[in-house]
All heavy atoms as an XYZ file, in Angstrom:
893
protein
N       0.843     -1.169      0.000
C       0.000      0.000      0.000
C       0.896      1.243      0.000
O       1.803      1.361      0.807
C      -0.880     -0.030      1.253
C      -1.753      1.174      1.327
S      -3.322      1.029      2.162
C      -3.015      0.530      3.781
N       0.658      2.213     -0.928
C       1.513      3.401     -0.993
C       1.309      4.274      0.226
O       0.226      4.370      0.770
C       1.065      4.104     -2.284
C      -0.279      3.602     -2.585
C      -0.386      2.228     -1.951
N       2.395      4.917      0.627
C       2.291      5.848      1.746
C       2.176      7.258      1.202
O       2.735      7.584      0.162
C       3.530      5.747      2.655
O       4.673      6.074      1.879
C       3.655      4.360      3.242
N       1.442      8.062      1.902
C       1.244      9.457      1.489
C       1.953     10.361      2.481
O       2.013     10.055      3.670
C      -0.256      9.799      1.456
C      -1.014      8.999      0.447
N      -0.966      9.269     -0.894
C      -1.809      7.907      0.584
C      -1.711      8.400     -1.541
N      -2.232      7.552     -0.667
N       2.497     11.487      1.994
C       3.124     12.415      2.927
C       2.088     12.934      3.911
O       0.898     12.940      3.609
C       3.660     13.531      2.028
C       2.933     13.413      0.759
C       2.484     11.980      0.634
N       2.511     13.360      5.076
C       1.543     13.898      6.037
C       0.821     15.097      5.441
O       1.371     15.834      4.638
C       2.395     14.300      7.234
C       3.798     14.340      6.741
C       3.874     13.450      5.537
N      -0.417     15.257      5.832
C      -1.223     16.367      5.314
C      -0.617     17.691      5.748
O      -0.235     17.865      6.896
C      -2.658     16.248      5.813
N      -0.490     18.598      4.813
C      -0.004     19.936      5.123
C      -1.218     20.839      5.264
O      -2.243     20.638      4.624
C       0.897     20.457      3.994
C       2.286     19.923      4.051
N       2.573     18.608      3.842
C       3.456     20.530      4.297
C       3.875     18.423      3.947
N       4.434     19.576      4.219
N      -1.045     21.848      6.048
C      -2.109     22.791      6.286
C      -1.560     24.192      6.079
O      -0.426     24.468      6.466
C      -2.571     22.637      7.730
C      -3.965     23.069      7.964
C      -4.423     22.660      9.366
N      -5.231     23.742      9.841
C      -4.855     24.601     10.767
N      -3.710     24.493     11.364
N      -5.635     25.586     11.109
N      -2.325     25.048      5.470
C      -1.941     26.439      5.282
C      -2.790     27.268      6.227
O      -4.006     27.125      6.281
C      -2.171     26.893      3.817
C      -1.951     28.384      3.676
C      -1.270     26.125      2.887
N      -2.113     28.128      6.964
C      -2.815     28.996      7.901
C      -2.534     30.443      7.514
O      -1.376     30.835      7.348
C      -2.317     28.725      9.317
C      -3.032     29.517     10.373
C      -2.506     29.187     11.772
O      -1.717     28.252     11.924
O      -2.892     29.909     12.699
N      -3.571     31.232      7.354
C      -3.440     32.647      7.015
C      -3.333     33.414      8.324
O      -4.236     33.383      9.152
C      -4.647     33.134      6.186
C      -4.512     34.625      5.868
C      -4.773     32.316      4.917
N      -2.210     34.088      8.515
C      -1.943     34.763      9.783
C      -2.349     36.234      9.786
O      -2.614     36.796     10.834
C      -0.460     34.639     10.140
C       0.051     33.202     10.308
C       1.550     33.213     10.570
C      -0.687     32.503     11.427
N      -2.342     36.866      8.627
C      -2.661     38.290      8.569
C      -4.147     38.541      8.711
O      -4.963     37.622      8.641
N      -4.493     39.803      8.913
C      -5.919     40.135      9.022
C      -6.615     39.936      7.675
O      -6.013     40.151      6.623
C      -5.913     41.607      9.428
C      -4.605     42.125      8.930
C      -3.638     40.975      9.004
N      -7.864     39.507      7.690
C      -8.571     39.324      6.419
C      -8.780     40.668      5.734
O      -9.025     41.673      6.382
C      -9.896     38.683      6.818
C     -10.064     38.989      8.263
C      -8.699     39.187      8.835
N      -8.634     40.642      4.420
C      -8.838     41.853      3.635
C     -10.103     41.748      2.812
O     -10.902     40.810      2.975
N     -10.267     42.713      1.932
C     -11.421     42.679      1.033
C     -11.363     41.409      0.194
O     -10.298     41.017     -0.289
C     -11.411     43.893      0.094
C     -11.602     45.198      0.847
O     -12.053     45.154      2.009
O     -11.267     46.257      0.281
N     -12.470     40.754      0.047
C     -12.624     39.569     -0.802
C     -11.779     38.386     -0.309
O     -11.495     37.474     -1.054
C     -12.273     39.907     -2.248
C     -13.152     41.021     -2.804
C     -12.771     41.465     -4.173
N     -12.935     40.368     -5.107
C     -12.457     40.379     -6.341
N     -11.818     41.431     -6.785
N     -12.627     39.354     -7.133
N     -11.383     38.415      0.959
C     -10.565     37.354      1.543
C     -11.203     35.980      1.305
O     -10.549     35.050      0.833
C     -10.396     37.627      3.044
C      -9.659     36.561      3.772
N     -10.301     35.530      4.394
C      -8.334     36.360      3.959
C      -9.402     34.732      4.953
N      -8.210     35.218      4.707
N     -12.480     35.861      1.640
C     -13.159     34.564      1.503
C     -13.328     34.157      0.049
O     -13.375     32.966     -0.259
C     -14.524     34.608      2.190
C     -14.394     34.748      3.695
O     -13.347     34.332      4.228
O     -15.321     35.287      4.327
N     -13.392     35.131     -0.844
C     -13.548     34.826     -2.268
C     -12.236     34.347     -2.890
O     -12.231     33.497     -3.770
C     -14.037     36.089     -2.989
C     -14.257     35.931     -4.476
C     -14.641     37.240     -5.144
O     -14.989     38.212     -4.444
O     -14.578     37.279     -6.382
N     -11.118     34.885     -2.413
C      -9.807     34.557     -3.003
C      -9.166     33.366     -2.307
O      -8.693     32.432     -2.946
C      -8.884     35.796     -2.942
C      -9.470     36.906     -3.806
C      -7.475     35.434     -3.392
C      -8.824     38.252     -3.618
N      -9.151     33.389     -0.986
C      -8.513     32.307     -0.237
C      -9.555     31.250      0.129
O      -9.852     31.001      1.300
C      -7.812     32.862      1.004
C      -6.672     33.821      0.698
C      -6.109     34.427      1.968
C      -5.577     33.118     -0.086
N     -10.083     30.625     -0.888
C     -11.093     29.587     -0.709
C     -10.447     28.331     -0.138
O      -9.220     28.173     -0.204
C     -11.744     29.244     -2.058
O     -10.727     28.691     -2.911
C     -12.369     30.467     -2.715
N     -11.218     27.421      0.389
C     -10.640     26.149      0.854
C      -9.873     25.427     -0.260
O      -8.814     24.852     -0.008
C     -11.865     25.354      1.313
C     -12.848     26.402      1.740
C     -12.635     27.538      0.773
N     -10.356     25.504     -1.486
C      -9.647     24.859     -2.603
C      -8.306     25.548     -2.864
O      -7.304     24.879     -3.130
C     -10.512     24.880     -3.861
N      -8.273     26.881     -2.789
C      -7.019     27.610     -3.009
C      -6.021     27.296     -1.903
O      -4.834     27.077     -2.166
C      -7.281     29.117     -3.083
N      -6.480     27.247     -0.661
C      -5.591     26.923      0.454
C      -5.095     25.479      0.360
O      -3.932     25.202      0.667
C      -6.300     27.171      1.779
C      -6.644     28.644      2.069
C      -7.473     28.765      3.332
C      -5.395     29.488      2.148
N      -5.948     24.574     -0.098
C      -5.523     23.179     -0.288
C      -4.462     23.100     -1.375
O      -3.495     22.331     -1.267
C      -6.725     22.306     -0.627
N      -4.616     23.895     -2.442
C      -3.613     23.933     -3.509
C      -2.273     24.435     -2.967
O      -1.218     23.863     -3.251
C      -4.106     24.822     -4.654
C      -3.099     25.044     -5.727
C      -2.721     24.014     -6.565
C      -2.516     26.295     -5.906
C      -1.781     24.207     -7.564
C      -1.573     26.501     -6.895
C      -1.210     25.460     -7.729
N      -2.309     25.495     -2.170
C      -1.075     26.006     -1.562
C      -0.439     24.964     -0.649
O       0.786     24.825     -0.613
C      -1.356     27.293     -0.785
C      -1.711     28.516     -1.633
C      -2.103     29.683     -0.730
C      -0.567     28.893     -2.546
N      -1.251     24.228      0.072
C      -0.715     23.179      0.945
C      -0.038     22.091      0.116
O       1.028     21.594      0.487
C      -1.838     22.591      1.796
N      -0.626     21.734     -1.029
C       0.007     20.729     -1.905
C       1.316     21.254     -2.476
O       2.302     20.518     -2.573
C      -0.951     20.315     -3.033
C      -2.084     19.434     -2.563
C      -2.851     18.793     -3.710
N      -3.293     19.707     -4.740
C      -4.426     20.405     -4.701
N      -5.235     20.324     -3.664
N      -4.754     21.194     -5.703
N       1.346     22.532     -2.858
C       2.599     23.124     -3.343
C       3.670     23.084     -2.257
O       4.820     22.727     -2.517
C       2.379     24.576     -3.783
C       1.729     24.799     -5.131
C       1.505     26.295     -5.348
C       2.565     24.223     -6.242
N       3.281     23.436     -1.052
C       4.243     23.413      0.046
C       4.733     21.994      0.297
O       5.923     21.772      0.490
C       3.614     23.991      1.315
C       4.610     24.038      2.448
O       5.650     24.706      2.291
O       4.363     23.381      3.477
N       3.837     21.033      0.260
C       4.235     19.640      0.482
C       5.213     19.184     -0.598
O       6.167     18.458     -0.322
C       2.997     18.739      0.499
N       4.993     19.635     -1.822
C       5.833     19.197     -2.945
C       7.197     19.889     -2.958
O       8.194     19.281     -3.343
C       5.109     19.446     -4.269
N       7.266     21.147     -2.547
C       8.488     21.927     -2.756
C       9.144     22.460     -1.490
O      10.189     23.107     -1.561
C       8.200     23.109     -3.690
C       7.764     22.684     -5.049
C       6.442     22.823     -5.446
C       8.669     22.126     -5.930
C       6.039     22.418     -6.707
C       8.277     21.721     -7.192
C       6.955     21.869     -7.581
N       8.596     22.213     -0.320
C       9.131     22.802      0.910
C      10.578     22.387      1.154
O      11.407     23.231      1.487
C       8.255     22.426      2.106
N      10.893     21.112      0.997
C      12.251     20.660      1.269
C      13.246     21.287      0.288
O      14.314     21.741      0.677
C      12.332     19.140      1.219
C      13.699     18.608      1.573
C      14.196     19.077      2.936
O      13.386     19.209      3.873
O      15.411     19.328      3.065
N      12.877     21.325     -0.984
C      13.757     21.946     -1.991
C      13.949     23.427     -1.687
O      15.050     23.968     -1.774
C      13.170     21.750     -3.383
C      14.023     22.370     -4.462
C      13.528     21.981     -5.836
N      14.409     22.537     -6.831
C      13.994     23.276     -7.851
N      12.711     23.494     -8.028
N      14.849     23.767     -8.717
N      12.852     24.099     -1.320
C      12.929     25.525     -0.980
C      13.859     25.737      0.209
O      14.702     26.635      0.199
C      11.526     26.058     -0.672
C      11.492     27.535     -0.327
C      10.065     28.029     -0.106
N       9.309     27.223      0.810
C       9.369     27.330      2.146
N      10.155     28.230      2.692
N       8.645     26.560      2.924
N      13.764     24.896      1.229
C      14.653     25.018      2.389
C      16.116     24.814      1.999
O      16.992     25.538      2.460
C      14.246     24.021      3.476
C      13.112     24.528      4.347
C      12.907     23.656      5.564
N      12.207     22.410      5.260
C      10.896     22.288      5.192
N      10.134     23.332      5.404
N      10.333     21.133      4.917
N      16.381     23.827      1.137
C      17.763     23.596      0.699
C      18.309     24.795     -0.063
O      19.451     25.217      0.142
C      17.848     22.336     -0.179
C      17.803     21.049      0.582
C      18.219     19.857     -0.268
N      17.660     19.830     -1.609
C      16.521     19.228     -1.959
N      15.804     18.585     -1.063
N      16.113     19.248     -3.203
N      17.512     25.357     -0.952
C      17.943     26.516     -1.743
C      18.197     27.717     -0.835
O      19.193     28.432     -0.987
C      16.906     26.849     -2.840
C      16.923     25.754     -3.909
C      17.150     28.222     -3.449
C      15.780     25.851     -4.901
N      17.313     27.956      0.127
C      17.502     29.088      1.039
C      18.729     28.887      1.922
O      19.461     29.842      2.199
C      16.252     29.295      1.896
C      15.043     29.854      1.144
C      13.812     29.846      2.040
C      15.321     31.239      0.613
N      18.980     27.646      2.346
C      20.184     27.366      3.137
C      21.432     27.624      2.306
O      22.392     28.240      2.780
C      20.157     25.917      3.653
O      19.019     25.764      4.505
C      21.415     25.571      4.417
N      21.430     27.174      1.053
C      22.575     27.405      0.166
C      22.766     28.897     -0.083
O      23.897     29.394     -0.132
C      22.379     26.665     -1.155
N      21.685     29.629     -0.215
C      21.764     31.075     -0.435
C      22.381     31.771      0.784
O      23.229     32.644      0.646
C      20.368     31.638     -0.712
C      20.360     33.120     -1.010
C      18.982     33.649     -1.226
N      18.413     33.116     -2.443
C      17.178     33.385     -2.845
N      16.403     34.172     -2.126
N      16.723     32.863     -3.965
N      21.956     31.369      1.996
C      22.534     31.957      3.211
C      24.017     31.626      3.314
O      24.831     32.482      3.693
C      21.775     31.465      4.441
C      20.444     32.179      4.661
C      19.836     31.834      6.003
N      19.410     30.447      6.090
C      18.221     29.991      5.696
N      17.342     30.823      5.180
N      17.915     28.720      5.829
N      24.373     30.386      2.980
C      25.781     29.980      3.018
C      26.605     30.828      2.045
O      27.679     31.322      2.382
C      25.897     28.496      2.680
C      27.303     27.996      2.629
N      28.107     27.901      3.745
C      28.059     27.575      1.588
C      29.282     27.438      3.401
N      29.284     27.242      2.088
N      26.108     31.015      0.838
C      26.800     31.822     -0.172
C      26.941     33.263      0.298
O      27.982     33.888      0.149
C      26.048     31.744     -1.496
C      26.640     32.554     -2.608
C      27.855     31.883     -3.166
N      28.253     32.548     -4.394
C      29.504     32.784     -4.703
N      30.464     32.363     -3.932
N      29.801     33.406     -5.810
N      25.868     33.802      0.879
C      25.905     35.175      1.401
C      26.976     35.313      2.474
O      27.739     36.273      2.489
C      24.541     35.554      1.966
C      24.488     36.977      2.516
C      23.336     37.210      3.445
N      23.447     36.303      4.580
C      22.405     35.856      5.270
N      21.193     36.198      4.947
N      22.583     35.043      6.292
N      27.039     34.326      3.370
C      28.042     34.373      4.434
C      29.457     34.283      3.870
O      30.365     34.967      4.349
C      27.796     33.252      5.442
C      26.509     33.453      6.232
O      25.967     34.581      6.218
O      26.046     32.474      6.843
N      29.658     33.440      2.851
C      30.979     33.350      2.218
C      31.385     34.686      1.611
O      32.507     35.147      1.782
C      30.990     32.272      1.134
C      31.061     30.824      1.597
C      30.912     29.886      0.405
C      32.376     30.564      2.314
N      30.469     35.307      0.897
C      30.770     36.595      0.267
C      31.030     37.664      1.321
O      31.925     38.488      1.171
C      29.630     37.016     -0.662
C      29.433     36.147     -1.902
C      28.165     36.534     -2.635
C      30.639     36.218     -2.814
N      30.243     37.642      2.400
C      30.424     38.628      3.464
C      31.767     38.455      4.160
O      32.326     39.431      4.674
C      29.284     38.522      4.478
N      32.314     37.235      4.150
C      33.592     37.006      4.813
C      34.779     37.286      3.893
O      35.920     37.071      4.276
C      33.671     35.571      5.338
O      33.761     34.661      4.263
N      34.501     37.743      2.666
C      35.583     38.142      1.776
C      35.879     37.186      0.645
O      36.795     37.437     -0.139
N      35.142     36.090      0.509
C      35.370     35.189     -0.624
C      35.066     35.924     -1.919
O      34.152     36.747     -1.964
C      34.465     33.964     -0.517
O      34.857     33.155      0.557
N      35.810     35.636     -2.994
C      35.531     36.322     -4.258
C      34.178     35.891     -4.823
O      33.711     34.778     -4.568
C      36.674     35.866     -5.163
C      37.188     34.616     -4.554
C      36.922     34.699     -3.085
N      33.587     36.781     -5.581
C      32.268     36.511     -6.154
C      32.323     35.328     -7.108
O      31.554     34.392     -6.991
C      31.739     37.754     -6.864
C      30.350     37.655     -7.466
C      29.318     37.328     -6.402
C      29.980     38.949     -8.151
N      33.229     35.352     -8.061
C      33.364     34.236     -8.995
C      32.108     33.995     -9.812
O      31.128     34.705     -9.720
N      32.176     32.981    -10.624
C      31.043     32.583    -11.452
C      30.763     31.114    -11.191
O      31.679     30.327    -10.969
C      31.356     32.811    -12.936
C      31.571     34.273    -13.328
C      32.123     34.364    -14.736
C      30.284     35.052    -13.214
N      29.493     30.687    -11.256
C      29.160     29.302    -10.963
C      29.743     28.334    -11.992
O      29.755     28.617    -13.195
C      27.633     29.260    -11.007
C      27.169     30.648    -11.206
C      28.335     31.505    -11.533
N      30.223     27.200    -11.515
C      30.735     26.167    -12.421
C      29.653     25.676    -13.369
O      29.931     25.309    -14.502
C      31.274     24.995    -11.624
C      32.600     25.260    -11.018
C      33.184     23.991    -10.427
N      34.287     24.373     -9.567
C      34.639     23.726     -8.494
N      33.992     22.648     -8.134
N      35.645     24.150     -7.770
N      28.421     25.668    -12.894
C      27.316     25.153    -13.705
C      27.129     25.938    -15.001
O      26.580     25.416    -15.967
C      26.022     25.171    -12.897
N      27.603     27.177    -15.044
C      27.433     27.988    -16.245
C      28.712     28.106    -17.056
O      28.760     28.871    -18.024
C      26.932     29.397    -15.867
O      27.887     30.006    -15.005
C      25.568     29.349    -15.201
N      29.739     27.350    -16.700
C      31.013     27.462    -17.419
C      30.888     27.023    -18.876
O      31.584     27.543    -19.745
C      32.105     26.653    -16.722
O      31.796     25.276    -16.759
N      29.997     26.071    -19.167
C      29.812     25.631    -20.551
C      29.391     26.764    -21.463
O      29.846     26.866    -22.602
N      28.542     27.628    -20.969
C      28.091     28.777    -21.757
C      29.240     29.765    -21.940
O      29.489     30.260    -23.039
C      26.887     29.454    -21.077
C      26.518     30.752    -21.783
C      25.701     28.516    -21.039
N      29.946     30.042    -20.850
C      31.046     31.012    -20.938
C      32.176     30.513    -21.826
O      32.846     31.300    -22.489
C      31.583     31.314    -19.540
C      30.627     32.112    -18.686
C      31.289     32.602    -17.416
N      31.934     31.557    -16.638
C      31.325     30.750    -15.780
N      30.037     30.877    -15.594
N      32.003     29.827    -15.117
N      32.413     29.207    -21.847
C      33.518     28.649    -22.627
C      33.163     28.389    -24.082
O      34.041     28.098    -24.894
C      33.999     27.339    -21.985
C      34.579     27.569    -20.604
O      34.972     28.716    -20.302
O      34.649     26.597    -19.830
N      31.896     28.462    -24.437
C      31.454     28.195    -25.809
C      31.698     29.433    -26.665
O      31.064     30.472    -26.471
C      29.970     27.844    -25.808
C      29.432     27.507    -27.179
O      30.157     27.704    -28.193
O      28.287     27.046    -27.264
N      32.611     29.368    -27.644
C      32.916     30.564    -28.448
C      31.767     30.971    -29.365
O      31.756     32.086    -29.886
C      34.144     30.143    -29.270
C      34.063     28.666    -29.336
C      33.410     28.213    -28.058
N      30.782     30.115    -29.544
C      29.668     30.429    -30.451
C      28.490     31.067    -29.723
O      27.569     31.556    -30.364
C      29.204     29.168    -31.167
C      30.300     28.523    -31.957
N      30.860     29.091    -33.070
C      30.972     27.366    -31.751
C      31.818     28.314    -33.545
N      31.917     27.267    -32.752
N      28.520     31.040    -28.398
C      27.409     31.599    -27.641
C      27.653     33.080    -27.439
O      28.646     33.496    -26.862
C      27.291     30.903    -26.293
C      26.008     31.221    -25.597
C      24.848     30.534    -25.681
C      25.760     32.335    -24.723
N      23.890     31.127    -24.907
C      24.420     32.240    -24.312
C      26.531     33.384    -24.263
C      23.841     33.161    -23.453
C      25.948     34.301    -23.405
C      24.620     34.178    -23.008
N      26.753     33.897    -27.927
C      26.866     35.352    -27.808
C      25.487     35.942    -27.551
O      24.477     35.394    -27.992
C      27.421     35.985    -29.097
C      28.840     35.563    -29.416
C      29.806     36.285    -28.475
N      31.167     35.883    -28.713
C      31.842     35.010    -27.982
N      31.259     34.408    -26.980
N      33.089     34.712    -28.241
N      25.476     37.059    -26.892
C      24.228     37.786    -26.711
C      24.044     38.712    -27.900
O      24.999     39.019    -28.617
C      24.220     38.596    -25.395
C      24.315     37.680    -24.202
C      25.317     39.620    -25.384
N      22.834     39.163    -28.092
C      22.540     40.096    -29.173
C      23.242     41.421    -28.891
O      23.428     41.792    -27.732
C      21.037     40.309    -29.287
N      23.639     42.136    -29.914
C      24.267     43.442    -29.685
C      23.249     44.413    -29.073
O      22.040     44.253    -29.255
C      24.684     43.897    -31.089
C      23.842     43.102    -32.022
C      23.515     41.818    -31.333
N      23.720     45.422    -28.369
C      22.785     46.373    -27.764
C      22.074     47.192    -28.825
O      22.563     47.372    -29.947
C      23.688     47.263    -26.904
C      25.046     47.114    -27.490
C      25.103     45.740    -28.080
N      20.914     47.677    -28.453
C      20.152     48.541    -29.353
C      20.964     49.803    -29.633
O      21.738     50.250    -28.785
C      18.818     48.902    -28.714
N      20.817     50.391    -30.818
C      21.622     51.571    -31.183
C      21.552     52.692    -30.148
O      22.557     53.335    -29.866
C      21.027     52.019    -32.515
C      20.430     50.783    -33.091
C      19.944     49.970    -31.916
N      20.386     52.938    -29.559
C      20.275     54.018    -28.584
C      21.034     53.719    -27.293
O      21.272     54.610    -26.496
C      18.815     54.302    -28.250
C      18.128     55.080    -29.360
O      18.834     55.618    -30.236
O      16.888     55.152    -29.348
N      21.425     52.466    -27.066
C      22.159     52.125    -25.857
C      23.669     52.172    -26.051
O      24.417     52.132    -25.091
C      21.755     50.734    -25.367
C      20.299     50.597    -24.935
C      20.020     49.162    -24.527
C      19.986     51.538    -23.793
N      24.129     52.238    -27.289
C      25.566     52.239    -27.525
C      26.193     53.598    -27.237
O      27.374     53.682    -26.953
C      25.900     51.819    -28.971
O      25.237     52.692    -29.875
C      25.466     50.383    -29.222
N      25.417     54.667    -27.330
C      25.914     56.003    -27.007
C      24.897     56.650    -26.081
O      23.843     57.096    -26.511
C      26.084     56.836    -28.276
C      26.717     58.188    -27.982
O      26.848     58.555    -26.801
O      27.090     58.871    -28.950
N      25.207     56.655    -24.808
C      24.240     57.096    -23.812
C      24.448     58.551    -23.391
O      23.965     58.962    -22.352
C      24.327     56.192    -22.585
C      23.999     54.743    -22.824
C      22.507     54.513    -22.943
N      21.779     55.088    -21.866
C      21.256     54.428    -20.849
N      21.388     53.150    -20.776
N      20.583     55.053    -19.915
N      25.187     59.347    -24.182
C      25.402     60.743    -23.797
C      24.089     61.510    -23.876
O      23.430     61.534    -24.910
C      26.435     61.396    -24.704
C      27.833     60.861    -24.468
C      28.778     61.478    -25.427
N      28.450     60.973    -26.757
C      28.977     61.424    -27.874
N      29.845     62.392    -27.839
N      28.644     60.914    -29.028
N      23.706     62.107    -22.767
C      22.468     62.876    -22.681
C      22.778     64.169    -21.947
O      23.485     64.164    -20.950
C      21.370     62.090    -21.924
C      20.129     62.935    -21.714
C      21.016     60.809    -22.657
N      22.236     65.240    -22.423
C      22.372     66.528    -21.753
C      21.034     66.834    -21.099
O      19.995     66.862    -21.752
C      22.716     67.618    -22.771
C      22.807     69.011    -22.200
C      24.073     69.218    -21.381
O      25.041     68.459    -21.558
O      24.086     70.143    -20.557
N      21.053     67.004    -19.788
C      19.839     67.348    -19.053
C      19.798     68.848    -18.851
O      20.775     69.435    -18.375
C      19.819     66.644    -17.698
C      19.863     65.130    -17.744
C      20.017     64.579    -16.344
C      18.622     64.588    -18.405
N      18.692     69.443    -19.193
C      18.565     70.886    -19.000
C      17.308     71.168    -18.182
O      16.251     70.605    -18.426
C      18.538     71.656    -20.331
C      17.400     71.192    -21.238
C      19.852     71.532    -21.056
C      17.211     72.007    -22.479
N      17.458     71.994    -17.168
C      16.311     72.369    -16.352
C      16.633     73.694    -15.703
O      17.695     73.840    -15.102
C      16.043     71.317    -15.289
N      15.852     74.661    -15.768
C      14.681     74.754    -16.648
C      15.109     74.992    -18.099
O      16.233     75.448    -18.342
C      13.933     75.966    -16.086
C      15.011     76.820    -15.495
C      16.050     75.857    -14.965
N      14.266     74.671    -19.044
C      14.650     74.790    -20.453
C      14.633     76.240    -20.944
O      13.754     76.662    -21.683
C      13.612     73.942    -21.180
C      12.422     73.967    -20.277
C      12.950     74.061    -18.885
N      15.624     76.981    -20.522
C      15.746     78.371    -20.964
C      16.430     78.372    -22.330
O      17.079     77.388    -22.711
C      16.596     79.176    -19.966
O      17.907     78.614    -19.927
C      15.980     79.155    -18.576
N      16.338     79.444    -23.082
C      17.018     79.488    -24.381
C      18.522     79.249    -24.249
O      19.116     78.531    -25.053
C      16.712     80.894    -24.900
C      15.418     81.261    -24.240
C      15.463     80.613    -22.892
N      19.150     79.816    -23.217
C      20.591     79.625    -23.043
C      20.912     78.165    -22.745
O      21.853     77.599    -23.293
C      21.097     80.531    -21.923
C      22.575     80.372    -21.667
C      23.012     81.318    -20.548
N      24.343     81.004    -20.102
C      25.439     81.611    -20.539
N      25.345     82.587    -21.419
N      26.616     81.255    -20.079
N      20.117     77.527    -21.856
C      20.346     76.127    -21.521
C      20.145     75.246    -22.750
O      20.902     74.302    -22.987
C      19.416     75.686    -20.393
N      19.133     75.566    -23.571
C      18.890     74.781    -24.778
C      20.052     74.926    -25.752
O      20.489     73.944    -26.359
C      17.581     75.229    -25.434
N      20.585     76.137    -25.888
C      21.725     76.340    -26.788
C      22.942     75.575    -26.285
O      23.671     74.940    -27.071
C      22.040     77.835    -26.900
N      23.187     75.596    -24.993
C      24.300     74.846    -24.423
C      24.119     73.341    -24.646
O      25.074     72.620    -24.934
C      24.455     75.136    -22.927
C      24.995     76.515    -22.666
O      25.624     77.125    -23.538
N      24.751     77.031    -21.476
N      22.899     72.857    -24.489
C      22.630     71.432    -24.685
C      22.884     71.041    -26.132
O      23.497     70.005    -26.412
C      21.188     71.105    -24.293
N      22.436     71.877    -27.065
C      22.634     71.568    -28.489
C      24.116     71.566    -28.850
O      24.548     70.817    -29.719
C      21.864     72.562    -29.356
C      20.348     72.434    -29.283
C      19.689     73.582    -30.043
C      19.901     71.096    -29.862
N      24.909     72.375    -28.178
C      26.333     72.444    -28.477
C      27.174     71.463    -27.666
O      28.393     71.440    -27.799
N      26.548     70.651    -26.844
C      27.311     69.780    -25.944
C      27.825     68.513    -26.606
O      28.682     67.835    -26.058
C      26.432     69.380    -24.754
O      25.417     68.470    -25.180
N      27.287     68.173    -27.768
C      27.687     66.917    -28.409
C      26.828     65.738    -28.005
O      27.001     64.625    -28.493
N      25.899     65.962    -27.087
C      25.001     64.888    -26.680
C      24.045     64.534    -27.808
O      23.681     65.386    -28.623
C      24.206     65.307    -25.436
N      23.698     63.277    -27.875
C      22.778     62.831    -28.928
C      21.326     63.063    -28.532
O      20.454     63.056    -29.364
C      23.018     61.362    -29.221
C      24.390     61.115    -29.804
C      24.560     59.652    -30.067
N      23.509     59.194    -30.960
C      23.701     58.461    -32.021
N      24.912     58.086    -32.337
N      22.718     58.075    -32.782
N      21.067     63.203    -27.249
C      19.708     63.409    -26.755
C      19.725     64.594    -25.789
O      20.670     64.787    -25.058
C      19.195     62.197    -25.979
C      19.220     60.897    -26.741
C      18.005     60.812    -27.669
N      17.949     59.530    -28.300
C      18.524     59.220    -29.471
N      19.219     60.139    -30.096
N      18.394     58.041    -29.996
N      18.628     65.333    -25.775
C      18.464     66.425    -24.835
C      17.155     66.205    -24.107
O      16.130     65.933    -24.741
C      18.440     67.778    -25.569
O      19.656     67.915    -26.302
C      18.323     68.929    -24.574
N      17.196     66.285    -22.799
C      15.996     66.084    -21.995
C      15.773     67.344    -21.175
O      16.636     67.777    -20.440
C      16.162     64.869    -21.062
C      14.920     64.678    -20.204
C      16.483     63.614    -21.863
N      14.593     67.936    -21.326
C      14.220     69.104    -20.537
C      13.180     68.685    -19.538
O      12.309     67.881    -19.828
C      13.689     70.193    -21.445
N      13.303     69.233    -18.345
C      12.282     68.903    -17.338
C      11.602     70.143    -16.857
O      12.028     71.229    -17.030
C      12.918     68.162    -16.166
O      13.932     68.954    -15.577
């Protein structure tokens, strides 16, 4: 006979809000309990690993890159798309208030974009 994990229960601790009974129905809470039963252990492991990594970084360990992604970094054919043309030259002249003198200075600054506020 198959064994089933112990029943999980979801308890709402905060004060009820508008439409609380309509949104947090018994079926919705049962679904959340099933999600917790299925993923709680994995979630705990991931959070523990995250805390461990945070502590290592806080103690001065170098940031480094994950070994799991080395295949992508080492593949000479893997590239990201080039940036959009407007992102390759981000020179912007901000002028405030937009007086005639400020506008003339902005136009003569060499910036590709002028923003007045």
